[in-house]
C-alpha positions in Angstrom: 47.6 41.2 0.4 46.0 39.1 3.1 42.6 40.4 2.2 43.1 39.6 -1.4 44.3 36.1 -0.6 41.3 35.5 1.7 38.9 36.5 -1.0 40.6 34.2 -3.5 40.4 31.3 -1.0 36.7 32.0 -0.4 36.0 32.1 -4.1 37.9 28.8 -4.6 35.9 27.2 -1.8 32.6 28.3 -3.3 33.6 27.2 -6.7 34.6 23.8 -5.4 31.3 23.5 -3.5 29.4 24.4 -6.7 31.3 21.8 -8.7 30.7 19.1 -6.0 27.0 19.9 -6.0 26.8 19.8 -9.7 28.5 16.4 -9.8 26.3 15.0 -7.0 25.0 11.6 -8.0 21.4 10.7 -7.1 20.7 7.0 -7.0 17.1 5.8 -7.6 16.7 2.4 -6.0 13.9 0.9 -8.1 12.0 -2.4 -7.5 9.7 -4.5 -9.7 8.1 -7.9 -9.9 9.2 -8.1 -13.5 11.8 -10.9 -13.9 15.2 -10.3 -15.4 15.1 -10.7 -19.2 11.3 -10.0 -19.4 9.8 -7.5 -21.8 9.4 -5.0 -18.9 12.9 -5.3 -17.6 14.4 -4.8 -21.1 12.5 -1.5 -21.3 13.5 -0.5 -17.7 17.2 -1.2 -18.4 17.0 1.0 -21.5 15.3 3.7 -19.5 18.1 3.5 -16.8 20.8 4.0 -19.4 18.9 6.9 -21.0 18.6 8.6 -17.6 22.3 8.1 -16.9 23.3 9.5 -20.3 21.0 12.5 -20.3 22.0 13.5 -16.7 25.8 13.0 -17.4 25.8 10.3 -14.8 24.1 12.4 -12.1 20.9 10.3 -12.0 21.5 6.5 -11.8 18.9 3.8 -11.4 19.7 0.6 -9.4 17.2 -2.1 -10.3 15.8 -4.8 -8.0 13.9 -7.1 -10.4 12.0 -10.4 -10.0 10.3 -9.5 -6.6 13.6 -9.7 -4.7 12.3 -6.7 -2.7 9.0 -8.6 -1.9 5.5 -8.2 -3.1 4.2 -4.7 -4.1 2.9 -3.8 -0.6 6.4 -4.7 0.6 8.0 -2.4 -2.0 5.7 0.5 -1.0 6.6 0.0 2.7 10.3 0.1 1.8 9.7 3.3 -0.2 8.1 4.9 2.9 11.1 3.9 5.0 13.6 5.2 2.4 15.1 1.8 1.5 13.7 2.3 -2.0 12.8 5.4 -4.0 10.7 4.0 -6.8 8.9 1.0 -8.2 6.9 -0.4 -11.1 3.5 -1.4 -9.9 0.5 -3.2 -11.2 -3.1 -2.4 -10.3 -2.7 -3.8 -6.8 0.1 -1.5 -6.0 -1.6 1.4 -7.7 -4.6 0.7 -5.4 -2.4 1.3 -2.4 -1.6 4.8 -3.6 -4.5 6.1 -5.6 -7.4 3.5 -5.7 -9.7 5.5 -8.1 -7.3 4.9 -11.0 -8.4 1.2 -10.9 -11.6 2.1 -12.6 -9.5 1.5 -15.8 -9.3 -2.2 -14.8 -13.1 -2.7 -14.5 -14.0 -6.1 -16.0 -15.8 -5.9 -19.4 -15.8 -2.1 -19.4 -13.7 -1.5 -22.6 -14.0 -3.2 -26.0 -10.5 -2.7 -27.2 -7.2 -0.9 -26.6 -8.3 2.2 -28.6 -11.1 2.8 -26.0 -8.6 2.4 -23.2 -6.2 4.9 -24.7 -8.9 7.5 -25.3 -10.3 7.3 -21.8 -7.0 7.2 -20.1 -5.8 10.3 -21.9 -9.0 12.1 -20.7 -8.4 11.4 -17.1 -4.6 11.3 -17.0 -4.3 14.8 -15.3 -6.6 13.6 -12.5 -4.5 10.4 -12.1 -1.2 12.4 -11.9 -2.8 14.7 -9.3 -4.0 11.8 -7.3 -0.6 10.2 -7.2 1.1 13.5 -6.2 -1.4 14.2 -3.5 -0.6 10.8 -2.0 3.2 11.5 -2.0 4.2 9.9 -5.3 5.3 11.2 -8.6 3.9 9.3 -11.6 6.7 8.9 -14.1 5.1 6.6 -16.6 1.9 4.7 -17.2 2.1 1.1 -18.4 0.0 -2.1 -18.8 0.6 -5.7 -17.9 -1.6 -7.1 -20.6 -5.1 -8.6 -21.1 -6.3 -10.6 -18.1 -7.5 -14.2 -18.7 -8.5 -17.1 -16.5 -5.9 -19.9 -16.2 -6.6 -23.2 -14.5 -5.2 -26.6 -13.7 -8.4 -28.3 -14.8 -11.3 -27.7 -17.2 -14.1 -25.2 -16.3 -17.7 -25.9 -17.2 -19.0 -22.4 -16.5 -18.4 -19.3 -14.5 -20.7 -20.7 -11.8 -18.1 -23.5 -11.2 -15.6 -20.9 -10.0 -17.6 -20.8 -6.7 -16.2 -24.3 -6.0 -12.7 -23.6 -7.2 -9.6 -22.5 -5.3 -9.2 -19.3 -7.2 -6.2 -17.0 -6.4 -6.8 -13.5 -5.2 -3.9 -11.1 -4.6 -3.7 -10.7 -0.9 -5.1 -7.4 0.3 -6.5 -6.5 -3.1 -9.9 -4.9 -2.3 -10.7 -4.2 -5.9 -10.5 -7.8 -7.1 -12.1 -9.0 -3.9 -15.2 -6.9 -4.6 -15.6 -8.4 -8.1 -15.0 -11.9 -6.8 -17.5 -11.4 -4.1 -20.1 -10.1 -6.5 -19.8 -13.3 -8.5 -20.1 -15.5 -5.3 -16.5 -16.7 -5.5 -14.5 -17.5 -2.3 -10.8 -17.0 -3.3 -7.6 -18.0 -1.7 -5.6 -14.9 -0.8 -1.9 -15.1 -1.4 1.0 -12.7 -2.2 1.9 -13.0 -5.8 5.3 -14.3 -4.8 3.6 -17.4 -3.4 1.3 -18.3 -6.3 3.7 -20.6 -8.1 4.1 -22.7 -5.0 0.4 -22.6 -4.5 -0.3 -24.0 -8.0 2.4 -26.7 -7.4 0.8 -27.9 -4.1 -2.8 -27.5 -5.2 -3.5 -24.7 -2.7 -4.9 -22.8 -5.7 -6.1 -24.2 -9.0 -7.3 -21.1 -10.9 -5.7 -17.7 -11.4 -6.4 -14.5 -13.3 -3.3 -13.2 -15.1 -2.1 -12.0 -18.4 -0.5 -14.4 -21.0 2.8 -12.5 -20.9 2.9 -12.6 -17.1 1.9 -16.2 -16.9 4.9 -17.1 -19.0 7.3 -14.7 -17.3 6.3 -15.9 -13.8 6.3 -19.6 -15.0 2.6 -20.2 -14.0 1.8 -21.3 -17.5 3.5 -24.6 -17.0 1.0 -25.3 -14.1 -2.2 -24.2 -15.8 -3.0 -26.1 -19.0 -6.5 -24.5 -19.4 -7.0 -20.9 -20.5 -10.0 -18.7 -21.2 -10.1 -17.1 -24.7 -12.2 -14.1 -23.6 -10.1 -11.5 -21.8 -11.7 -10.0 -18.7 -9.9 -6.7 -18.5 -6.6 -5.0 -19.3 -4.2 -4.9 -16.3 -2.9 -1.4 -15.5 0.6 -0.4 -14.2 2.6 2.6 -13.2 6.2 3.7 -12.8 6.5 5.8 -9.7 9.0 7.6 -7.5 8.4 8.9 -4.0 7.8 12.7 -3.6 10.6 12.7 -1.0 13.1 11.5 -3.7 11.7 13.6 -6.5 11.7 16.9 -4.5 15.4 16.4 -3.6 16.4 16.3 -7.2 17.7 19.5 -8.8 15.2 21.1 -11.2 17.1 19.9 -14.3 17.1 16.3 -13.1 13.4 16.5 -12.3 12.9 17.6 -15.9 15.0 14.7 -17.3 13.1 12.2 -15.2 9.7 13.5 -16.2 10.5 13.9 -19.9 11.9 10.4 -20.0 8.6 9.1 -18.6 6.5 9.9 -21.7 8.8 7.9 -24.0 9.0 5.1 -21.5 5.2 4.9 -21.2 4.8 4.6 -25.0 7.5 1.9 -25.1 6.1 -0.1 -22.2 2.5 -0.1 -23.5 3.5 -0.9 -27.1 5.9 -3.7 -26.2 3.5 -5.2 -23.6 0.6 -5.3 -26.1 2.9 -6.8 -28.8 4.4 -9.4 -26.6 1.2 -10.2 -24.8 -0.3 -11.2 -28.2 2.7 -13.3 -29.0 2.4 -15.0 -25.6 -1.3 -15.6 -26.3 -0.4 -17.3 -29.6 2.2 -19.5 -27.9 -0.2 -20.5 -25.1 -3.0 -21.2 -27.6 -0.8 -24.1 -28.8 0.1 -25.4 -25.4 -3.2 -24.9 -23.5 -6.8 -26.0 -24.0 -9.7 -23.5 -24.1 -12.1 -23.5 -21.2 -15.3 -24.6 -22.9 -17.5 -23.2 -20.2 -16.2 -19.7 -20.8 -16.6 -19.6 -24.5 -20.1 -18.1 -24.3 -19.8 -15.7 -21.4 -22.8 -13.4 -21.2 -20.9 -10.1 -21.6 -23.9 -7.9 -21.0 -24.7 -9.7 -17.8 -21.0 -9.5 -16.6 -20.8 -5.8 -17.6 -24.0 -5.1 -15.5 -22.5 -6.9 -12.5 -19.3 -4.9 -12.9 -21.3 -1.7 -12.9 -23.0 -2.7 -9.7 -19.6 -3.6 -8.1 -18.2 -0.2 -9.1 -21.1 1.4 -7.2 -20.3 -0.6 -4.1 -16.6 0.5 -4.3 -17.7 4.1 -4.7 -19.9 3.9 -1.6 -16.9 2.4 0.2 -14.8 5.4 -1.0 -12.3 3.1 -2.7 -13.3 4.4 -6.2 -14.3 8.0 -7.0 -17.8 8.6 -8.2 -16.6 11.9 -9.9 -13.7 10.2 -11.7 -16.0 7.3 -12.7 -18.4 9.8 -14.3 -15.5 11.3 -16.2 -14.6 7.8 -17.5 -18.2 7.1 -18.6 -18.4 10.5 -20.3 -15.1 10.0 -22.1 -16.1 6.5 -23.2 -19.4 7.8 -24.5 -17.8 10.6 -26.5 -15.3 8.3 -28.0 -17.9 5.7 -29.1 -20.1 8.4 -30.5 -17.1 9.8 -32.5 -16.4 6.3 -33.8 -19.9 5.9 -35.1 
């Protein structure tokens, strides 16, 4: 009788432990610069609800929007210390994890979004491997929009930027290299301090997307905008490998499968709303006359030279860059 009772108690204990494990809640603390109510946060909120529903409440996302966790380098530091488990990053943050992916932000490399999509699809496996090797799981790819120049005063030509107080994201080696190639001496600031910098005159020119300029309220300080986009800003939704590896296999599958749909939604919504923002700003800003006739061939050649410099500095990957060139050539040949 005692032996039977002992077996029953053991079985009950194991069953209880199994139920407790199955019901364990995993909280993903997730930071982003995207302000509450922005296009990006609406998509992230929907993603969080989707994860909670598909996991029966076992995977919950706690969002920290609007830069309340600091600039992107601050977010990554908090992830390393375990205070956060994930983040939405722009190119600057991506460059802190896997710099070679920033080849997709090369100024004047692509002619349109179709070229970007084709090339990104070709190198996506390499990007995912690069993130994983550097202790992050890439959940979704995103964009922040087409990058333009915005300024507090008219600009006669690109040469005039050498005398301007142009903002550079503090610590961004990629942008610094392209600014240096053009002979510009930027003012390095965290993105969280740019609005104040525009208000005080510490900076008078920025490179940003129309959607972001409105979301971050920079548009009210910069009445002049270039009509020619420079590049398309990239972005990524990531979680730390430490968090991802602790998830049960079924929750890993839920998180990864949700990323594909999230990526499509983020890219489509960003492109749509960036165009809407561009139309709004076209009515409220004046075009920079000096940038109406930028020599695209000359700028593309300068970009190519700068890419070579970044390859030699081991910031970009010569092998991955060759894959990008080959994919772009194949796509353009197919178009013809």
